C-alpha positions in Angstrom: 31.4 -54.1 -3.6 30.5 -55.4 -6.5 31.2 -54.3 -9.6 28.5 -53.3 -12.2 30.6 -55.7 -14.9 30.3 -58.7 -12.5 26.1 -58.3 -12.6 26.4 -57.7 -16.2 28.6 -61.2 -16.0 26.2 -62.3 -14.3 23.6 -61.8 -15.6 25.0 -63.5 -18.8 26.1 -66.2 -17.1 22.7 -67.7 -16.1 20.3 -66.5 -19.5 22.9 -68.9 -21.5 22.6 -72.1 -19.0 18.9 -70.8 -19.1 19.3 -70.7 -23.1 21.6 -74.5 -22.6 18.7 -75.9 -20.6 15.7 -75.3 -22.9 18.3 -75.9 -26.4 18.6 -79.7 -23.8 14.9 -79.4 -23.2 14.2 -79.4 -26.6 16.5 -82.1 -28.1 15.6 -84.2 -25.5 12.3 -83.7 -26.7 13.3 -84.2 -30.2 15.4 -87.4 -29.7 12.3 -89.8 -27.9 9.9 -88.1 -30.8 12.8 -90.0 -32.9 12.5 -92.6 -31.5 8.8 -93.6 -31.0 8.4 -92.7 -35.5 11.6 -94.8 -35.8 8.9 -97.2 -33.5 6.5 -96.9 -36.0 7.9 -97.3 -38.8 9.5 -100.3 -38.0 5.7 -101.5 -37.5 3.9 -100.3 -40.3 7.9 -102.1 -42.3 7.2 -105.1 -40.6 2.6 -104.8 -41.6 4.3 -104.2 -45.7 6.8 -106.6 -46.0 4.4 -109.4 -44.3 1.5 -108.2 -47.0 4.6 -108.8 -49.4 4.9 -112.3 -48.7 1.8 -113.0 -48.8 1.3 -112.0 -52.0 4.5 -113.0 -53.3 3.0 -116.5 -52.0 -0.9 -115.8 -54.3 1.5 -115.4 -57.3 3.4 -118.2 -57.0 -0.1 -120.2 -57.0 -1.8 -117.1 -59.8 1.8 -118.5 -61.5 -0.3 -122.8 -61.8 -1.8 -123.1 -65.2 -3.5 -125.8 -63.5 -5.5 -123.3 -61.3 -6.4 -121.0 -63.4 -8.0 -123.8 -65.3 -10.0 -124.7 -62.6 -10.7 -120.5 -62.0 -11.9 -120.3 -65.1 -14.2 -123.7 -65.4 -15.6 -122.8 -61.8 -17.2 -119.8 -63.7 -18.7 -122.2 -66.8 -15.9 -122.2 -69.2 -15.0 -124.5 -71.1 -12.8 -126.2 -73.8 -13.8 -126.5 -77.3 -14.9 -129.6 -77.6 -16.3 -129.8 -74.6 -20.1 -129.9 -73.2 -21.5 -128.1 -70.1 -24.0 -130.5 -68.1 -26.1 -128.3 -65.7 -27.8 -130.1 -63.3 -30.3 -129.0 -61.3 -31.9 -129.6 -58.0 -35.5 -131.0 -57.7 
């Protein structure tokens, strides 16, 4: 004959096991979500590092006085003692 306390202990054990499985499932789900978030962050970081390199290269180009002078001349600016001649296409 099974004692009533054993039935209660079996119930507690079953509920504890079920609770453990639920927690384990939640932790596994969280683990995979964090891995996915980490992979997405890594991709974004690589894209930002590439953009940073491009901007650094652009800053180095713009720091050159000859480049800036060329841009100003393309916009039509000249030095004080220069004359601007425009060629009109017939």
